[in-house]
Backbone as numpy.savetxt, mean C-alpha at the origin, in Angstrom:
# Nx Ny Nz CAx CAy CAz Cx Cy Cz
4.03 -32.03 4.97 4.41 -31.22 6.13 3.23 -31.18 7.10
3.37 -31.79 8.26 2.26 -31.94 9.21 2.31 -30.95 10.36
3.30 -30.09 10.40 3.40 -29.09 11.46 2.14 -28.22 11.50
1.67 -27.93 12.69 0.53 -27.04 12.82 1.01 -25.62 13.16
0.19 -24.65 12.84 0.53 -23.25 13.09 -0.75 -22.45 13.21
-0.62 -21.23 13.72 -1.77 -20.36 13.93 -2.00 -19.48 12.71
-3.27 -19.32 12.37 -3.64 -18.43 11.27 -4.94 -17.73 11.63
-5.15 -16.57 11.02 -6.42 -15.85 11.15 -7.20 -16.09 9.87
-8.36 -16.73 10.00 -9.09 -17.11 8.80 -10.51 -16.55 8.84
-10.96 -16.10 7.68 -12.30 -15.53 7.53 -13.18 -16.55 6.83
-14.39 -16.73 7.36 -15.32 -17.68 6.76 -16.68 -17.01 6.56
-17.45 -17.53 5.63 -18.77 -16.99 5.33 -19.77 -18.12 5.42
-20.65 -18.03 6.39 -21.65 -19.07 6.63 -23.03 -18.44 6.53
-23.79 -18.85 5.51 -25.10 -18.24 5.25 -24.92 -16.74 5.02
-25.50 -15.92 5.88 -25.36 -14.46 5.73 -24.37 -13.86 6.71
-23.62 -14.72 7.38 -22.71 -14.24 8.43 -21.26 -14.43 8.01
-20.49 -13.35 8.12 -19.05 -13.41 7.86 -18.34 -13.27 9.20
-17.39 -14.16 9.46 -16.67 -14.11 10.74 -15.20 -14.41 10.51
-14.37 -13.79 11.33 -12.94 -14.02 11.27 -12.39 -14.33 12.64
-11.53 -15.36 12.72 -10.96 -15.70 14.02 -9.71 -16.54 13.82
-8.97 -16.70 14.91 -7.76 -17.52 14.87 -8.12 -19.00 14.83
-7.29 -19.76 14.11 -7.49 -21.19 14.01 -6.14 -21.87 13.86
-6.13 -23.18 13.98 -4.91 -23.96 13.80 -4.98 -24.69 12.46
-3.93 -24.54 11.65 -3.90 -25.14 10.32 -2.62 -25.93 10.12
-2.59 -26.69 9.03 -1.36 -27.26 8.49 -1.16 -26.71 7.10
0.00 -26.93 6.51 0.27 -26.42 5.16 -0.75 -26.95 4.17
-1.19 -28.18 4.35 -2.16 -28.78 3.43 -3.50 -28.04 3.43
-3.75 -27.25 4.48 -4.99 -26.47 4.54 -4.91 -25.18 3.72
-3.70 -24.80 3.31 -3.49 -23.53 2.61 -3.68 -23.68 1.11
-3.83 -22.53 0.43 -3.89 -22.52 -1.03 -2.63 -23.13 -1.62
-2.76 -23.64 -2.83 -1.62 -24.26 -3.50 -0.53 -23.24 -3.80
0.72 -23.69 -3.79 1.86 -22.84 -4.14 3.13 -23.66 -4.13
4.17 -23.14 -4.76 5.42 -23.90 -4.84 6.50 -23.41 -3.89
6.16 -22.43 -3.04 7.11 -21.96 -2.03 6.37 -21.84 -0.69
6.93 -22.47 0.34 6.37 -22.38 1.70 7.24 -21.45 2.52
6.62 -20.53 3.24 7.33 -19.45 3.91 6.97 -19.40 5.39
7.99 -19.28 6.23 7.77 -18.95 7.64 7.58 -17.44 7.70
6.36 -17.00 7.95 6.07 -15.57 7.92 6.58 -14.92 9.21
7.37 -13.88 9.05 7.85 -13.12 10.20 6.98 -11.90 10.46
6.60 -11.21 9.38 5.81 -9.99 9.52 4.77 -9.91 8.40
3.65 -9.26 8.74 2.68 -8.82 7.75 2.35 -7.37 8.08
1.35 -6.82 7.44 0.92 -5.46 7.78 -0.57 -5.34 7.52
-1.16 -4.29 8.06 -2.59 -4.08 7.89 -2.82 -2.96 6.90
-3.51 -3.29 5.83 -3.91 -2.32 4.83 -5.43 -2.18 4.86
-5.95 -1.11 4.25 -7.40 -0.91 4.25 -8.11 -2.07 3.56
-7.46 -2.65 2.57 -8.04 -3.81 1.88 -8.22 -4.99 2.83
-7.30 -5.13 3.78 -7.41 -6.20 4.77 -8.60 -5.96 5.70
-8.85 -4.69 6.04 -10.00 -4.35 6.85 -11.28 -4.72 6.10
-11.35 -4.35 4.83 -12.54 -4.66 4.03 -12.78 -6.16 3.94
-11.69 -6.93 3.89 -11.82 -8.39 3.74 -12.54 -9.04 4.91
-12.61 -8.34 6.04 -13.28 -8.90 7.22 -14.73 -8.43 7.35
-15.22 -7.68 6.36 -16.57 -7.13 6.41 -17.50 -7.87 5.44
-18.74 -7.99 5.81 -19.73 -8.63 4.95 -19.91 -7.82 3.67
-20.23 -8.51 2.58 -20.47 -7.88 1.28 -19.32 -6.97 0.86
-18.08 -7.47 1.10 -16.92 -6.62 0.88 -16.47 -6.53 -0.57
-16.89 -7.42 -1.43 -16.52 -7.45 -2.85 -15.01 -7.58 -3.04
-14.32 -7.99 -1.98 -12.87 -8.20 -2.04 -12.56 -9.70 -2.14
-13.19 -10.48 -1.27 -12.94 -11.92 -1.20 -13.88 -12.66 -2.14
-13.33 -13.57 -2.92 -14.15 -14.32 -3.88 -14.56 -15.68 -3.36
-13.69 -16.31 -2.57 -13.96 -17.66 -2.09 -13.60 -17.76 -0.60
-14.42 -18.51 0.13 -14.20 -18.73 1.57 -14.05 -20.22 1.82
-13.39 -20.60 2.95 -12.67 -19.72 3.89 -11.35 -19.24 3.28
-10.83 -18.14 3.84 -9.57 -17.61 3.35 -8.80 -16.94 4.49
-7.49 -17.01 4.38 -6.60 -16.26 5.27 -6.31 -14.93 4.60
-6.79 -13.81 5.14 -6.49 -12.51 4.53 -5.05 -12.08 4.80
-4.74 -10.87 4.37 -3.38 -10.33 4.53 -2.71 -10.22 3.18
-2.72 -9.01 2.60 -2.19 -8.84 1.24 -0.69 -8.60 1.21
-0.05 -8.61 2.39 1.41 -8.45 2.49 1.99 -9.54 3.37
3.21 -9.95 3.06 3.95 -10.79 3.99 5.44 -10.69 3.70
6.22 -10.93 4.74 7.68 -11.00 4.61 8.17 -12.10 5.54
9.05 -12.96 5.03 9.51 -14.06 5.86 10.65 -14.83 5.23
10.84 -16.06 5.69 11.97 -16.89 5.28 11.44 -18.18 4.66
12.01 -18.56 3.52 11.57 -19.76 2.81 11.87 -21.00 3.64
10.86 -21.85 3.83 11.00 -23.12 4.51 11.25 -24.26 3.52
10.57 -24.19 2.37 10.69 -25.22 1.34 10.30 -24.61 0.01
10.94 -25.07 -1.07 10.67 -24.48 -2.37 10.83 -25.48 -3.50
9.89 -25.44 -4.44 10.00 -26.16 -5.70 10.16 -25.18 -6.85
10.44 -23.94 -6.52 10.62 -22.89 -7.54 12.10 -22.67 -7.76
12.54 -22.56 -9.01 13.98 -22.45 -9.28 14.66 -21.20 -8.74
13.90 -20.15 -8.46 14.50 -18.88 -8.03 14.65 -18.76 -6.52
14.09 -19.74 -5.76 14.09 -19.61 -4.32 14.49 -20.92 -3.66
15.21 -20.77 -2.54 15.67 -21.96 -1.80 15.43 -21.73 -0.32
15.52 -22.80 0.44 15.35 -22.72 1.89 16.32 -21.69 2.48
15.80 -20.85 3.34 16.62 -19.83 4.00 16.56 -18.46 3.33
16.04 -18.38 2.11 15.93 -17.08 1.44 14.93 -16.19 2.16
15.27 -14.91 2.27 14.33 -13.93 2.82 13.54 -13.33 1.65
12.20 -13.30 1.79 11.36 -12.92 0.66 10.24 -11.97 1.09
9.70 -11.26 0.09 8.57 -10.35 0.25 7.50 -10.77 -0.74
6.24 -10.71 -0.31 5.12 -10.91 -1.23 4.08 -9.82 -0.99
3.69 -9.15 -2.05 2.59 -8.18 -2.01 1.82 -8.31 -3.32
0.54 -8.02 -3.27 -0.24 -7.98 -4.50 -0.65 -9.34 -5.03
-0.85 -9.40 -6.34 -1.38 -10.58 -7.02 -2.69 -10.98 -6.33
-2.92 -12.28 -6.11 -4.15 -12.72 -5.45 -3.99 -12.90 -3.95
-2.84 -12.53 -3.42 -2.53 -12.78 -2.01 -3.56 -12.12 -1.10
-4.15 -12.92 -0.20 -5.10 -12.40 0.76 -6.45 -12.03 0.19
-6.65 -12.33 -1.09 -7.90 -12.00 -1.77 -8.54 -13.26 -2.36
-7.77 -13.95 -3.19 -8.22 -15.21 -3.77 -7.25 -16.35 -3.46
-6.28 -16.05 -2.60 -5.23 -17.00 -2.22 -4.87 -16.69 -0.78
-4.73 -17.72 0.06 -4.42 -17.48 1.47 -3.21 -16.56 1.62
-3.36 -15.57 2.52 -2.37 -14.51 2.60 -1.50 -14.50 3.83
-1.15 -13.30 4.27 -0.09 -13.10 5.24 -0.45 -13.20 6.70
-1.75 -13.30 7.03 -2.13 -13.40 8.44 -2.07 -14.85 8.89
-0.90 -15.43 8.78 -0.67 -16.84 9.12 0.81 -17.01 9.42
1.13 -17.84 10.40 2.54 -18.06 10.75 3.29 -18.76 9.64
2.57 -19.47 8.78 3.16 -20.12 7.61 2.28 -19.80 6.41
2.92 -19.50 5.27 2.19 -19.22 4.04 2.74 -20.10 2.92
1.88 -20.41 1.96 2.31 -21.14 0.77 1.84 -20.35 -0.45
2.79 -19.90 -1.25 2.46 -19.00 -2.36 3.19 -19.43 -3.63
2.82 -18.79 -4.72 3.50 -19.02 -5.98 4.83 -18.27 -5.98
5.89 -18.96 -6.35 7.20 -18.31 -6.38 7.25 -17.14 -7.34
6.42 -17.16 -8.36 6.40 -16.06 -9.33 5.87 -14.77 -8.72
5.31 -14.85 -7.51 4.83 -13.65 -6.82 5.87 -13.07 -5.87
6.97 -13.75 -5.66 7.92 -13.38 -4.62 9.05 -12.50 -5.13
9.54 -11.65 -4.24 10.73 -10.83 -4.48 11.73 -11.13 -3.38
13.00 -11.30 -3.75 14.04 -11.45 -2.74 14.18 -10.15 -1.95
14.32 -10.27 -0.64 14.51 -9.09 0.20 15.83 -8.41 -0.15
15.81 -7.12 -0.52 17.06 -6.41 -0.80 17.98 -6.36 0.43
19.27 -6.28 0.19 20.25 -6.34 1.28 20.08 -5.23 2.30
19.68 -4.04 1.86 19.61 -2.89 2.76 18.23 -2.69 3.37
17.44 -3.77 3.42 16.11 -3.71 3.98 15.91 -4.91 4.91
15.30 -4.68 6.07 14.97 -5.80 6.95 13.56 -6.29 6.62
13.23 -7.47 7.12 11.88 -7.99 6.92 10.84 -7.07 7.55
11.16 -6.55 8.72 10.23 -5.61 9.37 10.06 -4.36 8.52
11.15 -3.80 8.01 11.06 -2.59 7.19 10.25 -2.83 5.92
10.39 -4.03 5.35 9.62 -4.35 4.16 8.12 -4.27 4.43
7.71 -4.61 5.65 6.30 -4.57 5.99 5.85 -3.21 6.52
6.78 -2.39 7.01 6.42 -0.99 7.26 6.04 -0.35 5.92
6.80 -0.68 4.90 6.52 -0.20 3.55 5.26 -0.88 3.01
5.28 -2.20 2.87 4.13 -2.97 2.45 3.49 -2.49 1.16
2.25 -2.91 0.94 1.54 -2.51 -0.27 1.35 -1.00 -0.34
1.12 -0.35 0.80 0.93 1.09 0.80 2.18 1.80 0.27
3.34 1.44 0.81 4.58 2.06 0.36 4.94 1.68 -1.06
4.64 0.43 -1.42 4.93 -0.01 -2.78 4.06 0.76 -3.78
2.81 1.02 -3.41 1.94 1.82 -4.27 2.45 3.25 -4.40
2.93 3.80 -3.29 3.53 5.14 -3.34 4.74 5.15 -4.27
5.57 4.10 -4.19 6.76 4.02 -5.05 6.38 3.91 -6.52
5.34 3.12 -6.82 4.86 3.04 -8.21 4.43 4.42 -8.69
3.69 5.12 -7.86 3.21 6.45 -8.24 4.36 7.39 -8.55
5.38 7.37 -7.69 6.55 8.22 -7.92 7.27 7.82 -9.20
7.44 6.52 -9.42 8.10 6.05 -10.63 7.33 6.48 -11.88
6.01 6.39 -11.84 5.20 6.81 -12.98 5.37 8.31 -13.26
5.40 9.12 -12.19 5.62 10.55 -12.38 6.99 10.81 -13.00
8.00 10.13 -12.49 9.35 10.33 -13.04 9.43 9.86 -14.49
8.76 8.76 -14.81 8.74 8.28 -16.19 8.09 9.29 -17.13
7.26 10.16 -16.56 6.59 11.18 -17.35 7.22 12.57 -17.15
8.52 12.57 -16.87 9.35 13.78 -16.86 9.06 14.73 -15.71
8.46 14.24 -14.64 8.30 15.07 -13.44 9.60 15.01 -12.65
10.14 16.17 -12.30 11.40 16.23 -11.56 11.25 17.13 -10.33
12.19 17.02 -9.43 12.13 17.77 -8.18 12.39 19.26 -8.37
12.85 19.66 -9.54 13.20 21.08 -9.77 12.08 21.88 -10.41
10.97 21.25 -10.75 9.93 21.94 -11.51 8.69 22.29 -10.72
8.77 22.27 -9.40 7.62 22.66 -8.60 7.18 21.58 -7.64
6.24 21.91 -6.77 5.81 20.97 -5.74 4.93 19.85 -6.29
4.81 18.79 -5.49 3.92 17.67 -5.79 2.88 17.57 -4.69
1.62 17.51 -5.08 0.52 17.35 -4.13 0.37 15.88 -3.77
0.15 15.62 -2.48 -0.19 14.27 -2.02 -1.54 14.36 -1.32
-2.54 13.69 -1.88 -3.87 13.66 -1.26 -3.96 12.50 -0.26
-4.90 12.63 0.67 -5.05 11.59 1.69 -3.76 11.35 2.43
-3.11 12.44 2.84 -1.73 12.36 3.31 -1.56 11.63 4.64
-2.63 11.41 5.38 -2.48 10.66 6.63 -2.72 9.17 6.44
-3.15 8.76 5.26 -3.34 7.33 4.98 -2.02 6.66 4.65
-2.05 5.33 4.48 -0.82 4.58 4.24 -0.09 5.03 2.99
-0.79 5.07 1.85 -0.15 5.51 0.60 0.28 6.97 0.72
-0.59 7.78 1.32 -0.30 9.20 1.43 0.94 9.51 2.25
1.01 8.97 3.45 2.15 9.29 4.31 3.44 8.73 3.74
3.39 7.54 3.13 4.60 6.99 2.50 5.02 7.85 1.31
4.07 8.39 0.56 4.39 9.27 -0.57 5.07 10.54 -0.08
4.53 11.13 1.00 5.14 12.33 1.57 6.59 12.07 1.93
6.85 10.97 2.61 8.19 10.67 3.10 9.15 10.34 1.95
8.68 9.57 0.98 9.55 9.19 -0.14 9.88 10.38 -1.03
8.86 11.19 -1.34 9.12 12.37 -2.16 10.12 13.30 -1.47
9.96 13.48 -0.17 10.90 14.30 0.59 12.31 13.71 0.54
12.41 12.37 0.60 13.71 11.70 0.60 14.49 11.96 -0.68
13.78 12.15 -1.80 14.47 12.36 -3.08 14.39 13.81 -3.55
14.07 14.73 -2.62 14.26 16.14 -2.88 13.08 16.92 -3.41
11.88 16.35 -3.40 10.71 17.08 -3.87 10.12 17.95 -2.76
9.54 19.07 -3.16 8.73 19.88 -2.25 7.32 19.28 -2.25
6.82 18.96 -1.08 5.56 18.23 -0.96 4.48 19.13 -0.37
3.32 19.16 -1.04 2.11 19.75 -0.48 1.22 18.59 -0.04
1.01 18.47 1.24 0.18 17.39 1.77 -1.23 17.90 1.98
-2.22 17.12 1.53 -3.62 17.48 1.70 -4.29 16.49 2.64
-4.94 17.01 3.67 -5.60 16.13 4.64 -6.71 16.88 5.35
-7.76 16.15 5.72 -8.82 16.73 6.51 -8.59 16.60 8.00
-7.50 15.93 8.39 -7.22 15.67 9.80 -6.24 16.72 10.32
-6.77 17.85 10.73 -5.94 18.98 11.13 -5.04 18.66 12.31
-5.44 17.71 13.14 -4.64 17.37 14.32 -3.31 16.72 13.95
-3.16 16.31 12.69 -1.94 15.65 12.26 -1.04 16.54 11.38
-1.39 17.81 11.25 -0.64 18.67 10.33 0.83 18.81 10.72
1.10 19.01 12.00 2.48 19.19 12.42 3.29 17.91 12.23
2.65 16.77 12.45 3.34 15.50 12.23 3.66 15.30 10.75
2.75 15.70 9.87 3.02 15.60 8.43 4.21 16.47 8.04
4.31 17.64 8.64 5.45 18.51 8.36 6.75 17.89 8.87
6.68 17.25 10.03 7.87 16.59 10.59 8.32 15.43 9.71
7.38 14.82 8.99 7.70 13.68 8.13 8.12 14.08 6.73
8.04 15.40 6.41 8.57 15.82 5.12 7.71 16.74 4.29
6.49 17.05 4.72 5.65 17.97 3.96 6.11 19.41 4.16
6.30 20.14 3.06 6.65 21.57 3.18 5.42 22.39 3.57
4.27 22.00 3.00 3.02 22.71 3.23 1.92 21.68 3.45
0.98 21.99 4.34 -0.18 21.12 4.53 -1.44 21.95 4.29
-2.32 21.44 3.44 -3.55 22.14 3.10 -4.76 21.27 3.47
-5.94 21.89 3.63 -7.12 21.09 3.95 -7.48 20.12 2.82
-8.35 19.20 3.14 -8.88 18.27 2.15 -9.51 19.04 0.99
-9.27 18.61 -0.21 -9.87 19.24 -1.38 -11.27 18.65 -1.54
-12.29 19.43 -1.19 -13.65 18.89 -1.20 -14.64 19.76 -1.95
-14.14 20.79 -2.66 -15.02 21.63 -3.46 -14.55 21.62 -4.91
-15.49 21.70 -5.83 -15.20 21.72 -7.26 -15.63 23.07 -7.82
-14.70 23.81 -8.39 -15.01 25.13 -8.94 -15.73 24.99 -10.27
-16.39 26.06 -10.69 -17.18 26.04 -11.92 -16.30 26.12 -13.17
-15.13 26.72 -13.05 -14.29 26.92 -14.22 -13.69 25.60 -14.73
-13.47 25.54 -16.03 -12.88 24.35 -16.63 -11.42 24.19 -16.22
-10.73 25.33 -15.98 -9.34 25.32 -15.52 -9.21 26.33 -14.39
-8.26 26.08 -13.48 -8.03 26.98 -12.35 -6.56 27.37 -12.33
-6.23 28.31 -11.44 -4.82 28.70 -11.28 -4.01 27.48 -10.83
-2.83 27.33 -11.41 -2.03 26.14 -11.12 -1.31 26.27 -9.78
-1.20 25.13 -9.07 -0.58 25.14 -7.74 0.48 24.06 -7.56
0.46 23.02 -8.39 1.43 21.93 -8.26 1.74 21.36 -9.64
2.95 20.82 -9.77 3.32 20.25 -11.07 2.78 18.84 -11.26
2.46 18.17 -10.16 2.01 16.79 -10.23 1.29 16.45 -8.93
0.63 15.29 -8.92 -0.08 14.85 -7.73 -0.05 13.34 -7.62
-0.04 12.87 -6.37 -0.26 11.45 -6.06 -1.60 11.37 -5.35
-2.52 10.59 -5.92 -3.90 10.63 -5.47 -4.46 9.23 -5.18
-4.46 8.81 -3.90 -5.11 7.56 -3.52 -6.56 7.76 -3.13
-7.11 8.96 -3.37 -8.45 9.33 -2.92 -9.49 9.17 -4.01
-9.20 9.69 -5.22 -10.15 9.59 -6.32 -11.40 10.39 -6.08
-12.52 9.93 -6.66 -13.78 10.61 -6.49 -13.89 11.86 -7.35
-15.01 12.54 -7.19 -15.30 13.69 -8.04 -14.29 14.82 -7.90
-13.68 14.96 -6.72 -12.73 16.06 -6.53 -11.42 15.85 -7.29
-11.23 14.68 -7.88 -10.07 14.49 -8.74 -10.06 15.50 -9.88
-11.26 15.89 -10.34 -11.32 16.88 -11.41 -10.71 18.21 -10.98
-10.85 18.56 -9.69 -10.27 19.80 -9.19 -8.75 19.71 -9.13
-8.23 18.54 -8.78 -6.79 18.33 -8.79 -6.22 18.54 -10.19
-6.90 18.00 -11.18 -6.45 18.16 -12.58 -6.48 19.62 -13.00
-7.51 20.35 -12.62 -7.63 21.75 -13.00 -6.48 22.61 -12.47
-5.92 22.21 -11.32 -4.91 23.02 -10.65 -3.49 22.50 -10.85
-3.34 21.56 -11.79 -2.03 20.99 -12.10 -1.36 21.80 -13.21
-0.07 22.04 -13.05 0.68 22.86 -14.00 0.72 22.23 -15.39
1.00 23.07 -16.37 1.12 22.62 -17.76 2.13 21.47 -17.88
1.76 20.43 -18.60 2.59 19.23 -18.83 2.91 18.49 -17.52
2.02 18.63 -16.55 2.16 17.88 -15.31 1.48 16.51 -15.42
1.40 15.83 -14.28 0.82 14.48 -14.27 0.19 14.21 -12.92
-0.82 13.34 -12.94 -1.50 12.91 -11.71 -1.54 11.39 -11.71
-0.96 10.78 -10.65 -0.96 9.33 -10.50 -2.07 8.94 -9.53
-3.02 8.14 -10.00 -4.19 7.75 -9.21 -4.07 6.30 -8.79
-4.30 6.02 -7.50 -4.15 4.65 -7.01 -5.29 4.17 -6.14
-6.30 5.01 -5.90 -7.35 4.60 -4.99 -8.67 5.28 -5.24
-9.69 4.87 -4.50 -11.03 5.42 -4.67 -11.73 5.63 -3.34
-10.99 6.13 -2.36 -11.56 6.33 -1.02 -12.75 7.28 -1.03
-12.77 8.23 -1.99 -13.88 9.17 -2.08 -14.85 8.82 -3.21
-14.63 7.67 -3.82 -15.53 7.26 -4.90 -14.77 6.77 -6.11
-15.46 6.02 -6.93 -14.83 5.41 -8.10 -15.02 6.21 -9.38
-15.83 7.26 -9.34 -16.13 8.01 -10.55 -15.77 9.48 -10.38
-15.43 10.12 -11.49 -15.27 11.57 -11.51 -15.62 12.07 -12.90
-15.93 13.35 -12.98 -16.31 13.96 -14.26 -15.34 15.09 -14.55
-14.85 15.14 -15.78 -13.90 16.18 -16.16 -14.14 16.61 -17.60
-13.80 17.84 -17.88 -13.73 18.26 -19.28 -12.42 17.75 -19.87
-12.25 17.91 -21.14 -10.99 17.52 -21.78 -9.94 18.61 -21.66
-10.30 19.78 -21.15 -9.39 20.93 -21.20 -8.07 20.74 -20.45
-8.04 20.13 -19.25 -6.72 19.91 -18.63 -5.78 19.08 -19.51
-6.36 18.22 -20.32 -5.54 17.32 -21.14 -5.13 17.97 -22.47
-6.04 18.72 -23.11 -5.72 19.25 -24.43 -5.16 20.67 -24.40
-5.42 21.41 -23.30 -4.90 22.77 -23.21 -3.65 22.88 -22.34
-3.49 21.94 -21.43 -2.31 21.96 -20.55 -1.46 20.70 -20.67
-1.91 19.72 -21.40 -1.10 18.51 -21.60 -0.94 17.67 -20.35
-1.94 17.71 -19.45 -1.87 16.93 -18.21 -2.00 15.44 -18.53
-1.26 14.61 -17.82 -1.36 13.16 -18.00 -1.96 12.53 -16.74
-2.95 11.68 -16.95 -3.59 10.96 -15.86 -3.07 9.52 -15.89
-2.42 9.09 -14.80 -1.69 7.82 -14.76 -2.31 6.90 -13.71
-2.53 5.66 -14.08 -3.08 4.68 -13.15 -1.98 3.87 -12.49
-1.98 3.80 -11.15 -0.97 3.05 -10.39 -1.60 1.75 -9.88
-1.22 0.63 -10.47 -1.76 -0.69 -10.12 -0.70 -1.49 -9.39
-0.89 -1.69 -8.09 0.10 -2.42 -7.30 -0.12 -3.93 -7.33
-1.29 -4.38 -7.77 -1.64 -5.80 -7.71 -0.86 -6.61 -8.74
-0.90 -6.17 -10.00 -0.29 -6.95 -11.07 0.88 -6.21 -11.71
1.56 -5.38 -10.93 2.71 -4.64 -11.45 3.76 -5.63 -11.94
4.29 -5.43 -13.15 5.20 -6.43 -13.75 6.40 -6.76 -12.86
6.79 -8.03 -12.83 7.80 -8.49 -11.89 9.15 -7.81 -12.06
9.61 -7.62 -13.28 10.91 -6.99 -13.46 10.92 -5.58 -12.90
9.85 -4.83 -13.13 9.74 -3.48 -12.59 9.50 -3.52 -11.07
8.79 -4.55 -10.61 8.56 -4.74 -9.17 9.89 -4.93 -8.44
10.75 -5.78 -8.98 12.06 -6.00 -8.37 12.88 -4.72 -8.35
12.80 -3.95 -9.45 13.53 -2.68 -9.52 13.05 -1.72 -8.43
11.72 -1.64 -8.24 11.19 -0.72 -7.25 11.55 -1.13 -5.83
11.57 -2.44 -5.55 11.97 -2.86 -4.21 13.44 -2.53 -3.95
14.26 -2.58 -4.99 15.66 -2.14 -4.82 15.69 -0.65 -4.50
14.88 0.15 -5.19 14.83 1.58 -4.89 14.31 1.82 -3.47
13.37 0.99 -3.04 12.82 1.15 -1.69 13.84 0.83 -0.61
14.90 0.15 -0.96 15.99 -0.10 -0.01 17.10 0.93 -0.13
16.97 1.81 -1.13 18.01 2.81 -1.40 17.43 4.22 -1.32
17.25 4.87 -2.48 16.89 6.28 -2.49 15.47 6.56 -2.01
14.56 5.62 -2.19 13.18 5.85 -1.76 12.92 5.45 -0.31
13.92 4.93 0.37 13.74 4.53 1.77 13.75 5.76 2.67
12.63 6.08 3.32 12.57 7.29 4.14 13.49 7.19 5.36
14.11 8.30 5.70 14.99 8.34 6.87 14.21 8.06 8.15
12.95 8.49 8.20 12.14 8.33 9.40 11.15 7.18 9.28
11.52 6.16 8.52 10.62 5.03 8.29 10.12 4.42 9.59
11.00 4.24 10.55 10.61 3.58 11.80 9.75 4.48 12.70
9.71 5.77 12.38 8.89 6.69 13.19 7.40 6.47 12.97
7.03 5.82 11.88 5.60 5.68 11.58 5.07 4.27 11.84
5.89 3.41 12.44 5.47 2.03 12.64 4.81 1.83 14.00
3.81 0.97 14.02 3.27 0.40 15.24 3.34 -1.10 15.07
4.20 -1.77 15.83 4.39 -3.21 15.70 3.54 -3.91 16.76
2.69 -4.82 16.32 1.76 -5.48 17.24 1.92 -6.99 17.12
1.72 -7.72 18.22 1.79 -9.19 18.14 0.58 -9.74 17.38
0.77 -10.92 16.82 -0.26 -11.55 16.01 -1.58 -11.70 16.77
-1.49 -11.99 18.06 -2.73 -12.24 18.81 -3.57 -10.98 19.03
-3.02 -9.80 18.67 -3.79 -8.56 18.78 -4.30 -8.08 17.42
-4.23 -8.95 16.42 -4.62 -8.57 15.06 -6.04 -8.01 14.99
-7.00 -8.66 15.62 -8.39 -8.23 15.53 -8.58 -6.82 16.08
-7.90 -6.54 17.18 -7.99 -5.20 17.77 -7.48 -4.13 16.82
-6.38 -4.43 16.14 -5.78 -3.41 15.27 -6.44 -3.34 13.90
-7.14 -4.40 13.49 -7.99 -4.28 12.30 -9.11 -3.27 12.57
-9.66 -3.30 13.78 -10.70 -2.35 14.15 -10.13 -0.93 14.22
-8.92 -0.81 14.74 -8.32 0.53 14.82 -8.02 1.08 13.42
-7.56 0.20 12.53 -7.26 0.64 11.17 -8.53 1.11 10.47
-9.66 0.49 10.78 -10.92 0.91 10.18 -11.29 2.33 10.62
-11.01 2.65 11.88 -11.31 3.99 12.39 -10.34 5.04 11.85
-9.15 4.60 11.48 -8.09 5.47 10.95 -7.87 6.69 11.84
-7.50 6.43 13.07 -7.27 7.51 14.04 -5.79 7.73 14.31
-4.95 7.45 13.31 -3.50 7.57 13.50 -2.84 7.81 12.15
-1.56 8.22 12.19 -0.72 8.28 11.01 0.26 7.13 11.10
0.44 6.44 10.01 1.50 5.43 10.01 1.04 4.07 9.56
1.86 3.08 9.87 1.66 1.72 9.38 1.64 0.75 10.55
0.68 -0.17 10.52 0.59 -1.21 11.53 1.27 -2.46 10.99
2.32 -2.88 11.68 3.07 -4.08 11.31 2.70 -5.19 12.27
2.37 -6.36 11.73 1.98 -7.51 12.55 3.18 -8.46 12.67
3.59 -8.72 13.90 4.72 -9.61 14.17 4.18 -11.02 14.37
4.48 -11.92 13.42 3.96 -13.28 13.47 4.98 -14.30 13.96
6.13 -13.84 14.43 7.12 -14.78 14.93 6.58 -15.45 16.19
7.06 -16.64 16.46 6.55 -17.44 17.57 6.57 -16.64 18.86
5.46 -16.70 19.60 5.35 -15.99 20.86 5.83 -16.82 22.04
6.26 -18.04 21.76 6.72 -18.91 22.85 8.08 -18.53 23.33
């Protein structure tokens, strides 16, 4: 296949890391058995990190970043996919150790792909993206551990971030009372409009007591860090906390008391290597009960040629919502 197309590629030369648009052919991309005409991608914090020096995200250069993509199959040697199929790819090595979604054409392993559910558009799949998929995993883990909408509120930390805002909206869609936690007071009313019953300040203090008065039955936590111990202390008996990120740090210290005196469960949400059968199930849920009514209210759709500008904006995190990159031909 000799067709040329535009891609955003990051390279590392000596001590300098740079990212810019370039012209490629399929032969320039990582190996894969399915070639996709990419319609949409999205910007996640991991994509921002991939463009920074010493990021510990990218293993080999040059690479096309973009950990999400949605598009239409152009050619396939995989038995599950054929030309014309609409597909989604998130996670695995995409955009990290394998050329990703910031390209008009992608070549990936068919074992990483999910067929687009009937009740979801390609654009909607990328509004959701890895952030929404991580939120869905977190909710599924809580439900698997007997958390229900009738037993009390669920705390969502980092509620203005991608995982956070999607968690707020999805939990609201399936009937949970949501306590949103955020340090960005200017967005409190918007969080309430998106489904939060209550909005509280960022949890940034750790009390001296081993246990505290309980305030929520469960929590979704993409923040991590030392204050995770405070979240555990304030979780109701036999509750659960699903952790998916480390924005405030990778370590925390806790006593065993939340676990042995209250039966709290600490659950890890891994969106990268989530098993395919369960991945397909969750994408079906994301087209049904977990699909937020106001999904389109949080999107900012930008043309591919403005990618660099919006990577910078995503780094500043001065907004609520999801940035969707439209890679369809601009001609």
